[in-house]
C-alpha positions in Angstrom: 61.4 51.5 44.7 62.7 52.5 48.1 61.8 56.1 49.1 61.9 58.5 52.2 58.8 60.4 52.8 59.3 64.1 53.4 55.6 64.7 54.3 53.0 62.7 55.8 51.0 60.6 53.3 47.6 58.9 54.2 47.8 55.3 54.2 51.5 55.1 53.5 53.3 56.8 56.4 54.8 59.8 58.2 57.5 62.0 57.3 60.9 60.5 57.7 59.6 56.9 57.1 61.5 54.8 54.5 58.8 52.8 52.5 58.7 50.5 49.6 56.1 51.5 46.8 55.5 50.9 43.2 58.0 52.7 40.8 55.2 54.4 39.1 53.5 55.8 42.2 56.9 57.1 43.4 58.0 58.5 40.1 54.7 60.1 38.9 52.9 61.2 42.1 55.1 61.2 45.3 58.5 62.6 43.9 57.1 65.4 41.7 54.8 66.7 44.5 57.8 66.7 46.9 56.1 64.1 49.2 59.2 61.9 49.0 62.7 61.7 48.0 64.7 58.7 46.5 66.2 56.5 49.2 70.1 56.3 48.9 72.7 55.4 51.4 73.5 59.0 52.0 69.8 59.9 52.2 69.8 57.9 55.5 71.3 61.1 57.3 68.3 63.0 56.0 65.9 60.8 57.6 67.0 61.8 61.0 66.9 65.5 60.3 63.3 65.1 58.6 62.3 63.3 62.0 63.5 66.0 64.2 61.7 68.7 62.3 58.5 66.4 62.4 58.6 66.3 66.3 59.0 70.2 66.6 55.8 70.8 64.3 53.4 68.1 65.3 51.3 67.9 68.3 53.3 65.7 70.8 50.4 64.1 72.9 46.8 62.8 72.7 45.6 65.4 75.2 46.8 68.4 73.0 45.3 66.8 69.9 42.0 66.4 71.8 42.1 69.9 72.8 42.8 71.3 69.2 40.1 68.8 68.1 37.5 70.5 70.5 38.5 74.1 69.3 38.0 73.0 65.6 34.8 71.2 66.2 33.5 74.4 67.9 34.3 76.7 65.2 31.6 77.7 62.4 33.5 77.9 59.3 32.1 79.7 56.3 33.9 80.0 53.0 32.9 82.6 50.3 33.7 81.5 46.8 32.8 82.4 43.2 30.2 80.4 41.7 27.6 80.1 38.6 24.0 80.4 38.7 23.3 76.8 39.4 25.3 76.6 42.4 28.4 75.1 40.9 31.8 76.5 41.7 34.3 78.0 39.3 36.9 75.5 40.2 37.0 73.6 43.6 37.8 74.4 47.4 41.3 73.3 48.1 42.9 72.5 51.5 44.7 75.7 51.7 41.3 77.4 51.4 39.8 75.4 54.0 42.8 76.1 56.3 42.7 80.0 55.8 38.9 79.9 56.4 39.3 78.0 59.7 42.0 80.7 60.7 39.6 83.5 59.6 36.8 81.9 61.7 39.0 82.3 65.0 40.0 78.7 65.0 43.5 77.2 65.4 46.1 77.5 62.6 46.0 74.1 60.8 48.6 72.8 58.4 46.9 72.4 54.8 48.5 69.1 54.4 46.7 67.6 57.5 43.1 68.4 55.8 41.5 65.7 54.2 38.7 66.4 51.6 36.7 63.3 50.9 35.7 64.3 47.4 36.5 67.6 45.6 34.0 70.3 46.9 32.6 72.0 43.8 29.1 72.9 45.1 27.5 75.4 47.4 26.2 74.2 50.7 27.5 72.3 53.9 30.5 69.9 53.4 32.5 67.9 56.1 36.1 67.5 56.0 38.7 65.8 58.2 41.6 67.2 59.9 44.2 64.8 61.1 45.8 66.1 64.2 47.6 63.1 65.6 47.8 59.5 64.2 45.0 58.4 66.8 43.0 61.8 66.5 41.1 63.4 63.7 38.7 66.2 63.9 35.5 66.6 61.7 35.0 70.2 60.5 31.8 71.4 59.0 32.2 74.2 56.2 29.5 76.0 54.7 30.5 77.2 51.3 28.6 80.3 50.1 28.5 82.3 47.2 30.7 85.5 47.1 
């Protein structure tokens, strides 16, 4: 199935790209989560609009990305969450939680869609996440999850 990506998807492409994916992946994951729309001849007009919006919001140069990376890696992020007696969380930490914790710690504002959690964070302690700032630059952010 041919689709137009509306958001960046790891391993697939950036916003505005037209890609071919399996039907089930598009129908069950990408389209319901608003990561993509179906490709049509009329939809080709939307591609240019999506690309223009992406250029406005993304970091333009590698130098800018490296500067933001240095800021992110220098920030000590602590995230207070509710947990049980054994150190297990009620639920899990989401990319939105991480983005707000980075901002609260004095770091730069980060889009939650650019934060990649390797595995769901469901325990207290130190965890490492990755933030894609540019196609060639990713920052490692250490997060300390503490009991609230």
